All heavy atoms as an XYZ file, in Angstrom:
578
protein
N      10.629    -16.228     -9.479
C      10.739    -15.336     -8.229
C      10.989    -13.907     -8.615
O      10.458    -12.964     -8.077
C      11.818    -15.922     -7.373
C      11.894    -15.270     -6.035
S      13.104    -16.092     -5.024
C      12.447    -15.723     -3.386
N      11.863    -13.759     -9.674
C      12.136    -12.373    -10.138
C      10.899    -11.750    -10.801
O      10.610    -10.564    -10.544
C      13.281    -12.432    -11.209
C      13.472    -11.081    -11.804
C      14.562    -12.907    -10.485
N      10.116    -12.556    -11.457
C       8.899    -11.992    -12.144
C       7.895    -11.648    -11.068
O       7.258    -10.538    -11.208
C       8.278    -13.100    -13.068
C       6.990    -12.594    -13.631
C       9.292    -13.406    -14.203
N       7.784    -12.344    -10.020
C       6.806    -12.043     -8.906
C       7.199    -10.723     -8.243
O       6.349     -9.901     -8.038
N       8.474    -10.549     -7.932
C       8.917     -9.318     -7.320
C       8.835     -8.119     -8.280
O       8.598     -7.019     -7.860
C      10.287     -9.451     -6.730
C      10.361    -10.177     -5.395
C      10.936    -11.437     -5.245
C       9.854     -9.554     -4.300
C      10.947    -12.068     -4.035
C       9.868    -10.191     -3.055
C      10.437    -11.450     -2.917
N       9.061     -8.390     -9.523
C       8.940     -7.294    -10.483
C       7.498     -6.807    -10.667
O       7.233     -5.595    -10.707
C       9.452     -7.759    -11.905
O      10.775     -8.065    -11.855
N       6.583     -7.729    -10.673
C       5.156     -7.393    -10.701
C       4.783     -6.642     -9.420
O       4.073     -5.626     -9.452
C       4.306     -8.666    -10.947
C       4.545     -9.149    -12.364
C       2.818     -8.328    -10.692
C       3.916    -10.503    -12.643
N       5.188     -7.148     -8.290
C       4.927     -6.485     -6.995
C       5.507     -5.030     -6.973
O       4.878     -4.115     -6.480
C       5.502     -7.293     -5.825
N       6.708     -4.886     -7.542
C       7.303     -3.582     -7.552
C       6.518     -2.574     -8.434
O       6.362     -1.420     -8.094
C       8.777     -3.672     -8.099
C       9.600     -2.409     -8.170
C       9.720     -1.761     -6.764
C      10.946     -2.658     -8.775
N       6.005     -3.058     -9.564
C       5.176     -2.252    -10.393
C       3.860     -1.826     -9.684
O       3.473     -0.643     -9.747
C       4.843     -2.929    -11.765
C       6.179     -3.044    -12.582
C       3.823     -2.237    -12.529
C       6.040     -3.941    -13.779
N       3.263     -2.815     -9.059
C       2.011     -2.512     -8.271
C       2.219     -1.541     -7.163
O       1.495     -0.551     -6.988
C       1.379     -3.803     -7.818
C       0.884     -4.648     -8.958
C       0.245     -3.525     -6.799
C       0.471     -6.025     -8.596
N       3.347     -1.765     -6.395
C       3.613     -0.830     -5.249
C       3.994      0.542     -5.767
O       3.642      1.580     -5.142
C       4.740     -1.399     -4.400
C       4.356     -2.580     -3.527
C       5.192     -3.605     -3.329
C       3.088     -2.587     -2.933
C       4.822     -4.705     -2.534
C       2.665     -3.737     -2.153
C       3.549     -4.746     -1.966
N       4.674      0.599     -6.917
C       5.049      1.910     -7.500
C       3.800      2.687     -7.881
O       3.698      3.891     -7.581
C       5.897      1.719     -8.731
O       7.174      1.119     -8.361
N       2.861      2.060     -8.537
C       1.593      2.735     -8.923
C       0.774      3.117     -7.713
O       0.247      4.265     -7.680
C       0.831      1.838     -9.853
C       1.392      1.548    -11.233
C       0.567      0.556    -11.978
C       1.547      2.876    -11.996
N       0.683      2.291     -6.717
C      -0.029      2.628     -5.488
C       0.615      3.789     -4.765
O      -0.102      4.738     -4.316
C      -0.088      1.392     -4.525
C      -1.131      0.357     -4.828
C      -0.954     -0.837     -3.891
C      -2.540      0.908     -4.653
N       1.939      3.828     -4.690
C       2.648      4.897     -4.059
C       2.428      6.211     -4.813
O       2.195      7.253     -4.190
C       4.147      4.548     -3.982
C       4.967      5.383     -3.021
C       4.419      5.268     -1.593
C       6.407      4.873     -3.073
N       2.446      6.147     -6.143
C       2.196      7.347     -6.940
C       0.780      7.910     -6.651
O       0.614      9.132     -6.428
C       2.352      7.000     -8.393
C       2.006      8.112     -9.389
C       3.157      9.147     -9.418
C       1.818      7.525    -10.762
N      -0.190      7.004     -6.609
C      -1.521      7.488     -6.387
C      -1.748      7.985     -5.008
O      -2.401      9.030     -4.754
C      -2.545      6.314     -6.628
C      -2.738      5.895     -8.089
C      -3.632      4.638     -8.138
C      -3.310      7.015     -8.880
N      -1.131      7.361     -4.005
C      -1.284      7.840     -2.630
C      -0.627      9.157     -2.407
O      -1.144     10.027     -1.708
C      -0.682      6.794     -1.673
C      -1.499      5.556     -1.475
C      -0.743      4.472     -0.722
C      -2.798      5.810     -0.786
N       0.549      9.389     -3.024
C       1.263     10.681     -2.865
C       0.438     11.781     -3.512
O       0.321     12.869     -3.008
C       2.682     10.570     -3.459
C       3.315     11.971     -3.616
C       3.554      9.731     -2.556
N      -0.191     11.497     -4.666
C      -0.966     12.493     -5.331
C      -2.274     12.798     -4.591
O      -2.801     13.883     -4.805
C      -1.273     12.029     -6.773
C      -0.161     12.058     -7.780
C      -0.623     11.455     -9.074
C       0.368     13.453     -7.926
N      -2.711     11.955     -3.699
C      -3.943     12.148     -2.953
C      -3.696     13.093     -1.792
O      -4.683     13.635     -1.233
C      -4.551     10.814     -2.474
C      -5.178      9.986     -3.569
S      -5.700      8.386     -3.022
C      -6.857      8.826     -1.753
N      -2.461     13.274     -1.365
C      -2.177     14.142     -0.226
C      -2.520     15.628     -0.520
O      -2.386     16.041     -1.669
C      -0.701     14.013      0.183
C      -0.406     12.787      0.958
N      -0.650     12.699      2.284
C       0.093     11.568      0.602
C      -0.287     11.530      2.732
N       0.153     10.814      1.701
N      -2.845     16.286      0.536
C      -3.062     17.724      0.379
C      -1.747     18.421      0.338
O      -0.792     18.007      0.943
C      -3.773     18.273      1.656
C      -5.295     18.190      1.604
C      -5.837     18.918      2.826
C      -7.288     18.911      2.792
N      -7.823     19.641      3.929
N      -1.731     19.576     -0.303
C      -0.549     20.413     -0.388
C      -0.414     21.104      0.974
O      -1.407     21.642      1.524
N       0.777     21.241      1.476
C       1.041     21.860      2.777
C       1.319     23.331      2.642
O       1.469     24.000      3.616
C       2.198     21.140      3.484
C       1.959     19.672      3.787
C       0.807     19.486      4.729
C       0.642     18.011      5.055
N      -0.638     17.628      5.511
N       1.480     23.774      1.425
C       1.759     25.203      1.213
C       3.231     25.463      0.879
O       4.161     24.757      1.368
N       3.454     26.469      0.078
C       4.809     26.802     -0.239
C       5.442     25.972     -1.360
O       6.573     26.174     -1.670
N       4.662     25.083     -1.931
C       5.209     24.252     -3.045
C       4.544     24.434     -4.305
O       3.911     25.462     -4.552
N       4.598     23.419     -5.119
C       3.975     23.488     -6.421
C       2.437     23.525     -6.329
O       1.796     23.967     -7.193
C       4.392     22.296     -7.279
C       5.828     22.390     -7.812
C       6.192     21.097     -8.538
C       6.020     23.544     -8.727
N       1.898     22.988     -5.225
C       0.487     22.982     -5.119
C      -0.126     24.378     -5.024
O      -1.302     24.599     -5.402
C       0.038     22.141     -3.916
O       0.515     22.736     -2.734
N       0.672     25.326     -4.489
C       0.179     26.737     -4.442
C       0.130     27.326     -5.783
O      -0.692     28.233     -6.035
C       1.106     27.531     -3.568
C       0.863     27.272     -2.077
O      -0.158     26.678     -1.743
O       1.769     27.624     -1.302
N       0.980     26.896     -6.742
C       0.956     27.460     -8.067
C      -0.392     27.162     -8.801
O      -0.801     27.978     -9.578
C       2.104     26.836     -8.883
C       3.358     27.675     -8.831
S       4.732     26.948     -9.730
C       3.953     26.380    -11.262
N      -0.953     26.004     -8.507
C      -2.120     25.616     -9.195
C      -3.394     25.813     -8.389
O      -4.402     25.148     -8.673
C      -1.982     24.115     -9.545
C      -0.787     23.853    -10.454
C       0.254     23.161     -9.981
C      -0.746     24.332    -11.767
C       1.391     22.951    -10.766
C       0.320     24.113    -12.570
C       1.415     23.408    -12.102
N      -3.341     26.729     -7.409
C      -4.558     27.023     -6.683
C      -4.758     26.271     -5.380
O      -5.756     26.426     -4.733
N      -3.838     25.425     -4.973
C      -3.937     24.705     -3.754
C      -3.819     25.577     -2.545
O      -4.256     25.192     -1.460
N      -3.187     26.715     -2.668
C      -2.963     27.595     -1.526
C      -4.178     28.481     -1.201
O      -4.142     29.218     -0.203
N      -5.207     28.410     -2.011
C      -6.436     29.236     -1.745
C      -7.219     28.727     -0.597
O      -7.946     29.498      0.035
C      -7.254     29.259     -3.015
C      -6.606     29.935     -4.178
S      -6.352     31.654     -3.904
C      -6.071     32.217     -5.501
N      -7.126     27.489     -0.259
C      -7.923     26.906      0.776
C      -7.226     27.079      2.117
O      -5.995     26.958      2.235
C      -8.194     25.458      0.521
C      -8.860     25.202     -0.800
C      -8.749     23.698     -1.185
O      -8.094     22.965     -0.544
N      -9.469     23.346     -2.215
N      -7.964     27.344      3.197
C      -7.350     27.437      4.476
C      -7.799     26.205      5.307
O      -8.933     25.838      5.280
C      -7.828     28.716      5.204
O      -9.211     28.641      5.473
N      -6.801     25.606      5.952
C      -7.137     24.460      6.760
C      -7.370     24.883      8.237
O      -6.465     25.320      8.887
C      -5.963     23.418      6.695
O      -4.795     23.979      7.183
N      -8.619     24.798      8.626
C      -9.000     25.274      9.991
C      -8.815     24.181     11.032
O      -8.306     24.350     12.054
C     -10.462     25.742      9.962
C     -10.934     26.127     11.339
C     -10.604     26.899      8.967
N      -9.179     22.942     10.607
C      -9.185     21.885     11.595
C      -7.952     21.057     11.716
O      -7.880     20.136     12.535
N      -6.877     21.367     11.000
C      -5.667     20.589     11.098
C      -5.839     19.300     10.268
O      -6.513     19.312      9.289
N      -5.173     18.268     10.724
C      -5.258     17.002     10.003
C      -6.388     16.149     10.505
O      -6.598     16.010     11.716
C      -3.955     16.254     10.111
O      -3.683     15.864     11.419
N      -7.185     15.641      9.619
C      -8.314     14.782     10.000
C      -7.844     13.388     10.047
O      -6.710     13.011      9.772
C      -9.420     14.950      8.951
O      -9.015     14.417      7.712
N      -8.778     12.510     10.487
C      -8.530     11.131     10.617
C      -8.160     10.473      9.278
O      -7.263      9.671      9.152
C      -9.709     10.371     11.308
C      -9.540      8.890     11.349
C      -9.931     10.920     12.698
N      -8.908     10.894      8.261
C      -8.665     10.363      6.899
C      -7.230     10.687      6.408
O      -6.544      9.902      5.817
C      -9.710     10.897      5.974
N      -6.765     11.915      6.724
C      -5.407     12.305      6.323
C      -4.380     11.538      7.064
O      -3.368     11.137      6.533
C      -5.228     13.811      6.572
C      -6.020     14.707      5.593
C      -5.844     16.138      5.963
O      -4.781     16.530      6.409
O      -6.834     16.882      5.769
N      -4.578     11.335      8.356
C      -3.625     10.516      9.167
C      -3.607      9.073      8.649
O      -2.524      8.504      8.557
C      -3.965     10.590     10.637
C      -3.488     11.931     11.245
C      -3.699     11.905     12.702
N      -5.110     12.484     12.921
C      -5.916     12.132     13.846
N      -5.579     11.227     14.741
N      -7.128     12.706     13.928
N      -4.748      8.532      8.357
C      -4.768      7.149      7.809
C      -4.053      7.118      6.424
O      -3.407      6.130      6.136
C      -6.201      6.637      7.733
C      -6.775      6.321      9.042
O      -6.034      6.031      9.988
N      -8.098      6.384      9.185
N      -4.325      8.116      5.604
C      -3.628      8.228      4.330
C      -2.116      8.276      4.485
O      -1.366      7.621      3.773
C      -4.125      9.413      3.526
C      -3.605      9.615      2.126
C      -3.954      8.392      1.272
C      -4.119     10.875      1.515
N      -1.681      9.036      5.492
C      -0.267      9.112      5.816
C       0.338      7.729      6.198
O       1.384      7.313      5.727
C       0.072     10.104      6.948
C      -0.169     11.493      6.549
O      -0.185     11.826      5.318
O      -0.338     12.380      7.463
N      -0.413      7.053      7.031
C       0.047      5.753      7.524
C       0.074      4.732      6.363
O       1.053      3.940      6.229
C      -0.886      5.206      8.611
C      -0.766      5.961      9.908
C      -1.731      5.427     10.917
N      -1.673      6.235     12.094
C      -2.731      6.697     12.749
N      -3.948      6.299     12.388
N      -2.607      7.397     13.833
N      -0.958      4.727      5.544
C      -0.969      3.812      4.341
C       0.150      4.107      3.439
O       0.847      3.196      2.896
C      -2.369      3.878      3.633
C      -3.435      3.305      4.597
C      -2.326      3.116      2.358
C      -4.844      3.613      4.069
N       0.429      5.399      3.209
C       1.565      5.821      2.316
C       2.870      5.348      2.840
O       3.745      4.817      2.108
C       1.590      7.330      2.122
O       0.269      7.723      1.640
C       2.609      7.778      1.141
N       3.104      5.449      4.127
C       4.333      4.990      4.746
C       4.511      3.465      4.638
O       5.577      2.955      4.271
C       4.448      5.438      6.242
C       5.568      4.737      6.979
C       4.637      6.966      6.347
N       3.407      2.759      4.857
C       3.461      1.292      4.757
C       3.775      0.827      3.308
O       4.628     -0.023      3.094
C       2.183      0.616      5.260
C       2.057     -0.824      4.937
C       2.050      0.841      6.774
N       3.089      1.458      2.367
C       3.327      1.113      0.978
C       4.750      1.488      0.555
O       5.394      0.812     -0.189
C       2.265      1.792      0.048
C       0.867      1.245      0.353
C       2.656      1.552     -1.434
C       0.722     -0.219      0.016
N       5.262      2.653      1.115
C       6.593      3.029      0.782
C       7.619      2.054      1.343
O       8.620      1.755      0.691
N       7.396      1.537      2.528
C       8.296      0.538      3.095
C       8.241     -0.735      2.317
O       9.262     -1.386      2.117
C       7.944      0.314      4.585
C       8.245      1.441      5.543
C       7.743      1.172      6.939
C       9.783      1.704      5.569
N       7.050     -1.164      1.919
C       6.896     -2.374      1.063
C       7.608     -2.163     -0.225
O       8.248     -3.089     -0.720
C       5.431     -2.702      0.892
C       4.719     -3.264      2.113
C       3.188     -3.355      1.807
C       5.280     -4.570      2.518
N       7.523     -1.027     -0.802
C       8.156     -0.695     -2.107
C       9.699     -0.779     -1.945
O      10.369     -1.376     -2.760
C       7.777      0.762     -2.525
C       8.349      1.229     -3.770
C       8.001      0.940     -5.086
C       9.440      2.168     -3.847
N       8.814      1.651     -5.948
C       9.678      2.370     -5.259
C      10.235      2.816     -2.893
C      10.698      3.236     -5.636
C      11.231      3.681     -3.382
C      11.436      3.898     -4.717
N      10.207     -0.205     -0.882
C      11.627     -0.250     -0.610
C      12.137     -1.678     -0.369
O      13.149     -2.074     -0.891
C      11.987      0.701      0.620
C      13.438      0.678      0.989
C      14.328      1.380      0.220
C      13.927     -0.040      2.047
C      15.680      1.387      0.503
C      15.235     -0.025      2.379
C      16.173      0.708      1.577
N      11.351     -2.423      0.402
C      11.747     -3.816      0.626
C      11.750     -4.628     -0.564
O      12.620     -5.471     -0.779
C      10.788     -4.404      1.724
O      10.722     -3.609      2.878
C      11.118     -5.840      2.067
N      10.751     -4.373     -1.449
C      10.681     -5.107     -2.698
C      11.900     -4.824     -3.582
O      12.415     -5.738     -4.218
C       9.408     -4.772     -3.374
S       9.039     -5.780     -4.857
N      12.378     -3.569     -3.601
C      13.576     -3.212     -4.377
C      14.777     -3.900     -3.844
O      15.602     -4.435     -4.603
C      13.740     -1.665     -4.370
C      12.661     -0.991     -5.262
C      15.106     -1.303     -4.886
C      12.668      0.477     -5.266
N      14.916     -3.941     -2.468
C      16.083     -4.544     -1.912
C      16.116     -6.034     -2.183
O      17.147     -6.616     -2.545
C      16.190     -4.216     -0.381
C      17.228     -5.072      0.289
C      16.423     -2.725     -0.121
N      14.975     -6.703     -1.960
C      14.876     -8.132     -2.184
C      15.140     -8.452     -3.648
O      15.817     -9.382     -3.937
C      13.500     -8.667     -1.673
C      13.357    -10.160     -2.084
C      13.420     -8.532     -0.142
N      14.533     -7.689     -4.522
C      14.751     -7.924     -5.978
C      16.225     -7.778     -6.338
O      16.804     -8.584     -7.113
C      13.862     -6.984     -6.754
C      13.824     -7.213     -8.274
C      13.289     -8.612     -8.609
C      12.961     -6.170     -8.945
N      16.830     -6.766     -5.771
C      18.288     -6.601     -6.020
C      19.124     -7.734     -5.509
O      20.044     -8.207     -6.227
N      18.821     -8.234     -4.325
C      19.510     -9.365     -3.747
C      19.282    -10.650     -4.585
O      20.225    -11.407     -4.797
C      19.145     -9.562     -2.275
C      19.693     -8.524     -1.338
C      19.097     -8.737      0.064
C      21.180     -8.526     -1.296
N      18.057    -10.869     -5.004
C      17.751    -12.047     -5.820
C      18.472    -11.978     -7.107
O      19.041    -12.992     -7.572
C      16.227    -12.196     -6.025
C      15.879    -13.195     -7.086
C      15.539    -12.533     -4.692
N      18.526    -10.846     -7.772
C      19.246    -10.765     -9.048
C      20.721    -10.896     -8.869
O      21.418    -11.432     -9.738
C      18.873     -9.418     -9.662
C      17.479     -9.296    -10.261
C      17.258     -7.873    -10.776
C      17.273    -10.252    -11.360
N      21.269    -10.433     -7.731
C      22.710    -10.552     -7.475
C      23.142    -11.991     -7.239
O      24.191    -12.471     -7.754
C      23.086     -9.686     -6.325
C      24.578     -9.658     -6.006
C      24.914     -8.773     -4.830
C      26.433     -8.836     -4.595
N      26.790     -7.907     -3.483
N      22.376    -12.698     -6.458
C      22.740    -14.057     -6.121
C      22.052    -15.138     -6.963
O      22.113    -16.317     -6.565
C      22.460    -14.343     -4.645
C      23.269    -13.446     -3.696
C      22.651    -12.524     -2.870
C      24.667    -13.555     -3.706
C      23.442    -11.731     -2.047
C      25.384    -12.793     -2.854
C      24.791    -11.870     -2.017
N      21.459    -14.767     -8.040
C      20.720    -15.748     -8.860
C      21.646    -16.640     -9.617
O      21.348    -17.774     -9.915
C      19.832    -14.953     -9.840
C      18.889    -15.822    -10.616
C      17.987    -15.042    -11.511
O      18.260    -13.855    -11.815
N      16.881    -15.608    -11.873
N      22.857    -16.198     -9.975
C      23.788    -16.994    -10.764
C      24.295    -18.070     -9.933
O      24.417    -19.144     -9.854
C      24.926    -16.156    -11.150
C      24.484    -15.050    -12.143
C      25.700    -14.200    -12.559
C      25.198    -13.094    -13.426
N      26.249    -12.262    -13.925
């Protein structure tokens, strides 16, 4: 059981990392240092961006749940 949750945690961590890196920079942060501030967003957020936000939140919640369950399993395993 611990191995399964550990593997799930690694997978969710990698997915969360990739999803966060796929987001656009909103301005005023590190993305402006590397040329992300040169583009102007005329249309606001598109459907793809909103779906990316939703997927990121779901994966983040699964990641958090996996950490909590793994902690509880390790605590009560003895």
